[in-house]
C-alpha positions as a Markdown table, in Angstrom:
| # | Residue | x | y | z |
|---|---|---|---|---|
| 1 | Met | 17.4 | 85.5 | -93.6 |
| 2 | Thr | 16.7 | 81.9 | -95.8 |
| 3 | Lys | 18.0 | 79.4 | -93.9 |
| 4 | Lys | 21.0 | 76.3 | -95.7 |
| 5 | Val | 20.5 | 73.2 | -94.9 |
| 6 | Leu | 23.4 | 70.3 | -95.2 |
| 7 | Ile | 21.9 | 67.2 | -96.5 |
| 8 | Leu | 24.3 | 63.7 | -95.4 |
| 9 | Gly | 23.7 | 60.7 | -98.1 |
| 10 | Ala | 21.5 | 62.7 | -100.5 |
| 11 | His | 21.0 | 59.9 | -102.4 |
| 12 | Gly | 18.7 | 57.6 | -100.0 |
| 13 | Gln | 15.5 | 57.3 | -100.3 |
| 14 | Ile | 14.0 | 59.1 | -97.1 |
| 15 | Ala | 16.7 | 61.9 | -98.2 |
| 16 | Arg | 15.2 | 62.1 | -101.7 |
| 17 | Leu | 11.7 | 62.2 | -100.5 |
| 18 | Ala | 12.4 | 65.6 | -97.3 |
| 19 | Glu | 14.6 | 67.6 | -100.5 |
| 20 | Lys | 11.1 | 67.7 | -102.5 |
| 21 | Glu | 9.4 | 68.5 | -99.1 |
| 22 | Phe | 12.1 | 71.2 | -98.1 |
| 23 | Leu | 11.9 | 73.2 | -101.7 |
| 24 | Ala | 7.9 | 72.7 | -102.0 |
| 25 | Lys | 7.1 | 74.5 | -98.3 |
| 26 | Thr | 10.0 | 76.2 | -96.8 |
| 27 | Asp | 12.0 | 78.4 | -97.9 |
| 28 | Phe | 15.3 | 76.7 | -97.1 |
| 29 | Asn | 18.3 | 76.6 | -99.4 |
| 30 | Leu | 19.6 | 73.0 | -100.1 |
| 31 | Lys | 23.4 | 71.6 | -99.7 |
| 32 | Leu | 23.3 | 67.9 | -101.1 |
| 33 | Tyr | 26.2 | 65.8 | -100.2 |
| 34 | Leu | 26.8 | 62.9 | -101.7 |
| 35 | Arg | 29.5 | 60.0 | -102.6 |
| 36 | Asn | 29.4 | 59.6 | -106.5 |
| 37 | Ser | 27.6 | 63.6 | -106.9 |
| 38 | Ser | 26.7 | 62.5 | -110.8 |
| 39 | Arg | 23.4 | 60.2 | -108.9 |
| 40 | Ile | 21.2 | 62.8 | -108.5 |
| 41 | Arg | 20.2 | 66.2 | -110.0 |
| 42 | Thr | 19.4 | 69.7 | -108.3 |
| 43 | Glu | 15.3 | 69.6 | -108.1 |
| 44 | Asp | 15.9 | 73.5 | -108.6 |
| 45 | Ala | 19.1 | 74.4 | -109.6 |
| 46 | Thr | 18.6 | 78.1 | -107.8 |
| 47 | Arg | 17.9 | 76.8 | -104.5 |
| 48 | Glu | 19.9 | 73.9 | -104.5 |
| 49 | Glu | 24.3 | 72.8 | -104.8 |
| 50 | Ile | 25.5 | 69.6 | -105.3 |
| 51 | Ile | 28.7 | 68.4 | -103.8 |
| 52 | Asp | 30.5 | 65.2 | -104.1 |
| 53 | Gly | 32.2 | 64.4 | -100.5 |
| 54 | Asp | 32.3 | 61.4 | -98.4 |
| 55 | Ala | 30.6 | 61.6 | -94.7 |
| 56 | Ala | 33.6 | 60.3 | -92.8 |
| 57 | Asn | 36.3 | 62.7 | -94.0 |
| 58 | Val | 36.6 | 65.9 | -92.0 |
| 59 | Asp | 37.9 | 68.1 | -94.1 |
| 60 | Gln | 35.4 | 67.8 | -97.1 |
| 61 | Leu | 32.3 | 68.1 | -94.4 |
| 62 | Glu | 33.9 | 71.3 | -92.7 |
| 63 | Lys | 33.8 | 73.2 | -96.4 |
| 64 | Ala | 30.5 | 71.8 | -97.0 |
| 65 | Leu | 29.4 | 72.8 | -93.7 |
| 66 | Gln | 29.9 | 77.1 | -94.6 |
| 67 | Gly | 27.2 | 79.4 | -94.4 |
| 68 | Val | 25.3 | 75.9 | -93.3 |
| 69 | Asp | 22.1 | 76.4 | -90.1 |
| 70 | Ala | 21.3 | 73.1 | -89.8 |
| 71 | Val | 22.6 | 69.4 | -91.3 |
| 72 | Tyr | 20.3 | 66.5 | -91.6 |
| 73 | Ala | 22.2 | 63.0 | -91.5 |
| 74 | Asn | 20.6 | 60.0 | -93.7 |
| 75 | Leu | 24.1 | 58.2 | -93.3 |
| 76 | Ala | 24.6 | 54.3 | -93.6 |
| 77 | Gly | 27.2 | 51.6 | -93.4 |
| 78 | Asn | 29.6 | 49.5 | -91.5 |
| 79 | Asn | 31.6 | 52.8 | -90.4 |
| 80 | Ile | 28.5 | 54.7 | -89.5 |
| 81 | Lys | 30.3 | 55.5 | -86.2 |
| 82 | Glu | 33.4 | 57.2 | -87.8 |
| 83 | Gln | 30.6 | 59.3 | -89.8 |
| 84 | Ala | 29.3 | 60.0 | -86.4 |
| 85 | Ser | 32.6 | 61.2 | -84.9 |
| 86 | Ala | 33.4 | 63.2 | -88.4 |
| 87 | Val | 30.0 | 64.5 | -88.6 |
| 88 | Val | 30.3 | 65.5 | -84.6 |
| 89 | Lys | 33.8 | 66.8 | -85.8 |
| 90 | Ala | 33.2 | 68.9 | -88.6 |
| 91 | Met | 30.5 | 70.7 | -86.6 |
| 92 | Asp | 32.1 | 71.6 | -83.7 |
| 93 | Ser | 35.3 | 73.2 | -85.9 |
| 94 | Val | 32.6 | 75.0 | -88.2 |
| 95 | Gly | 30.0 | 76.1 | -85.4 |
| 96 | Val | 27.0 | 74.7 | -86.7 |
| 97 | Lys | 24.6 | 73.3 | -83.8 |
| 98 | Arg | 21.5 | 71.5 | -84.8 |
| 99 | Leu | 21.6 | 68.2 | -86.5 |
| 100 | Val | 18.8 | 65.5 | -87.1 |
| 101 | Trp | 20.1 | 62.6 | -87.5 |
| 102 | Ile | 18.6 | 59.5 | -88.8 |
| 103 | Ser | 19.2 | 55.9 | -86.7 |
| 104 | Thr | 17.4 | 52.9 | -86.3 |
| 105 | Leu | 14.1 | 51.5 | -83.6 |
| 106 | Gly | 15.6 | 48.8 | -80.7 |
| 107 | Ile | 19.7 | 50.5 | -80.4 |
| 108 | Tyr | 18.3 | 51.3 | -77.2 |
| 109 | Asp | 16.5 | 47.7 | -76.6 |
| 110 | Glu | 13.8 | 49.6 | -76.4 |
| 111 | Val | 11.2 | 47.6 | -78.9 |
| 112 | Pro | 8.8 | 45.3 | -76.5 |
| 113 | Gly | 7.9 | 42.3 | -76.7 |
| 114 | Lys | 7.6 | 39.1 | -79.4 |
| 115 | Phe | 8.4 | 42.5 | -82.2 |
| 116 | Gly | 11.6 | 43.6 | -80.2 |
| 117 | Glu | 13.0 | 39.7 | -80.2 |
| 118 | Trp | 12.3 | 39.8 | -83.3 |
| 119 | Asn | 13.8 | 43.1 | -84.4 |
| 120 | Asn | 16.9 | 42.0 | -82.7 |
| 121 | Thr | 17.5 | 38.7 | -84.1 |
| 122 | Thr | 16.6 | 40.5 | -87.7 |
| 123 | Leu | 19.1 | 43.1 | -87.3 |
| 124 | Gly | 22.2 | 41.7 | -85.1 |
| 125 | Asn | 24.9 | 43.5 | -85.1 |
| 126 | Tyr | 23.0 | 46.5 | -87.2 |
| 127 | Leu | 21.6 | 47.7 | -83.6 |
| 128 | Thr | 25.6 | 47.6 | -82.0 |
| 129 | Arg | 27.4 | 49.7 | -85.3 |
| 130 | Tyr | 24.0 | 52.0 | -85.0 |
| 131 | Arg | 23.5 | 52.5 | -81.2 |
| 132 | Ser | 27.8 | 53.5 | -81.1 |
| 133 | Ala | 26.9 | 55.9 | -83.7 |
| 134 | Ala | 23.9 | 57.4 | -81.6 |
| 135 | Asp | 26.0 | 57.4 | -78.9 |
| 136 | Val | 28.3 | 59.7 | -80.3 |
| 137 | Ile | 25.6 | 61.9 | -81.3 |
| 138 | Glu | 24.3 | 62.3 | -78.2 |
| 139 | Asp | 28.0 | 62.8 | -76.7 |
| 140 | Ser | 28.0 | 66.0 | -77.9 |
| 141 | Asp | 26.9 | 69.1 | -77.5 |
| 142 | Leu | 25.3 | 70.1 | -80.2 |
| 143 | Asp | 21.4 | 70.6 | -81.0 |
| 144 | Tyr | 20.8 | 67.2 | -82.4 |
| 145 | Thr | 17.5 | 65.0 | -82.5 |
| 146 | Val | 18.2 | 61.6 | -82.9 |
| 147 | Val | 15.4 | 59.7 | -85.3 |
| 148 | Arg | 14.7 | 56.0 | -85.1 |
| 149 | Pro | 12.3 | 54.5 | -87.5 |
| 150 | Ala | 10.3 | 52.5 | -87.6 |
| 151 | Trp | 10.5 | 49.7 | -90.7 |
| 152 | Leu | 10.0 | 51.5 | -93.3 |
| 153 | Thr | 7.2 | 51.4 | -96.1 |
| 154 | Asn | 7.1 | 53.5 | -99.6 |
| 155 | Lys | 3.6 | 53.6 | -98.8 |
| 156 | Asp | 2.5 | 57.5 | -99.5 |
| 157 | Glu | 1.1 | 59.0 | -96.6 |
| 158 | Ile | 2.4 | 60.9 | -94.0 |
| 159 | Asp | 0.9 | 58.9 | -90.6 |
| 160 | Phe | 3.3 | 58.5 | -87.4 |
| 161 | Glu | 3.4 | 58.9 | -83.6 |
| 162 | Val | 6.6 | 59.5 | -82.1 |
| 163 | Thr | 7.7 | 57.7 | -78.4 |
| 164 | Gln | 10.5 | 59.5 | -76.7 |
| 165 | Lys | 14.0 | 57.4 | -75.3 |
| 166 | Glu | 12.6 | 56.2 | -72.0 |
| 167 | Glu | 9.2 | 55.0 | -73.5 |
| 168 | Pro | 8.4 | 51.7 | -75.0 |
| 169 | Phe | 8.8 | 51.6 | -79.0 |
| 170 | Lys | 5.0 | 51.4 | -80.5 |
| 171 | Gly | 4.6 | 49.7 | -84.1 |
| 172 | Thr | 5.8 | 47.7 | -86.5 |
| 173 | Glu | 6.2 | 50.1 | -89.4 |
| 174 | Val | 6.2 | 53.3 | -90.5 |
| 175 | Ser | 6.3 | 55.5 | -94.3 |
| 176 | Arg | 9.8 | 56.8 | -95.4 |
| 177 | Lys | 7.5 | 59.9 | -96.5 |
| 178 | Ser | 6.4 | 59.8 | -92.6 |
| 179 | Ile | 10.1 | 60.4 | -91.7 |
| 180 | Ala | 11.0 | 62.7 | -94.2 |
| 181 | His | 8.1 | 65.2 | -93.0 |
| 182 | Val | 9.6 | 64.7 | -89.5 |
| 183 | Val | 13.2 | 65.8 | -90.5 |
| 184 | Val | 11.7 | 68.9 | -91.9 |
| 185 | Glu | 9.3 | 69.9 | -89.6 |
| 186 | Leu | 12.2 | 69.1 | -87.2 |
| 187 | Ile | 14.7 | 71.6 | -88.4 |
| 188 | Gln | 11.5 | 74.2 | -89.6 |
| 189 | Asn | 10.7 | 74.4 | -85.8 |
| 190 | Asn | 13.7 | 73.7 | -84.5 |
| 191 | Thr | 12.1 | 71.2 | -81.7 |
| 192 | Glu | 12.9 | 67.7 | -79.9 |
| 193 | Leu | 16.6 | 69.6 | -79.1 |
| 194 | Lys | 19.0 | 66.9 | -77.8 |
| 195 | Arg | 16.5 | 63.8 | -77.7 |
| 196 | Ser | 16.1 | 60.6 | -79.4 |
| 197 | Ile | 13.0 | 59.8 | -81.0 |
| 198 | Gly | 10.9 | 56.8 | -81.9 |
| 199 | Val | 8.4 | 57.2 | -85.1 |
| 200 | Asn | 6.1 | 54.8 | -86.1 |
| 201 | Lys | 2.4 | 54.5 | -87.9 |
| 202 | Pro | -0.1 | 54.1 | -85.3 |
| 203 | Gly | -2.3 | 51.1 | -85.1 |
| 204 | Thr | 1.1 | 48.6 | -86.3 |
| 205 | Asp | 1.5 | 47.2 | -83.3 |
| 206 | Gly | 2.5 | 43.0 | -84.2 |
| 207 | Asp | 5.1 | 40.5 | -83.8 |
| 208 | Lys | 6.8 | 42.0 | -87.1 |
| 209 | Pro | 6.2 | 43.7 | -90.2 |
| 210 | Ala | 2.9 | 42.9 | -92.2 |
| 211 | Trp | 5.3 | 41.9 | -95.1 |
| 212 | Tyr | 7.1 | 39.4 | -93.6 |
């Protein structure tokens, strides 16, 4: 039976790249969930449905989750913790277990050296908010994977390595295309369950991303 994936924050750059890869490399059907649904159109109307909704609204999420096998959350905003809580509550209510949640590097103070200091200073309260959201996900009983990308580029490449939560973060950058690929593989293969993974491009160590 064909899997159905709910993409939360479907207008995001990584989400649009993941959508294309899901359609090209799997037989999955997709629900594209976002505020102001007029901002996107389906790539394949036979396999996709666009849903207008707020990721902090449990009732709207529960309706969108009907018939869904996995959720990929590409969310942002000052209320990211509230969104995380709503997603967990709605998934628990409907009985959907698999969640891939995009966060950011540095939420555990896992980025070493001068780059870690620069990252902490540059991101500031952003890290605190994203850590609180990740805590909500990790405290749940969902089959989650938290994904912590390095600083994002628009390079047309899939080139990455993975570190675990208890390991020092590597590198400074990674392409959005790589993160989209990781998302598709995580859901396709059902791997890295109940884990938080750092994702970076190998060989990009430095005191800050190359373009700064």
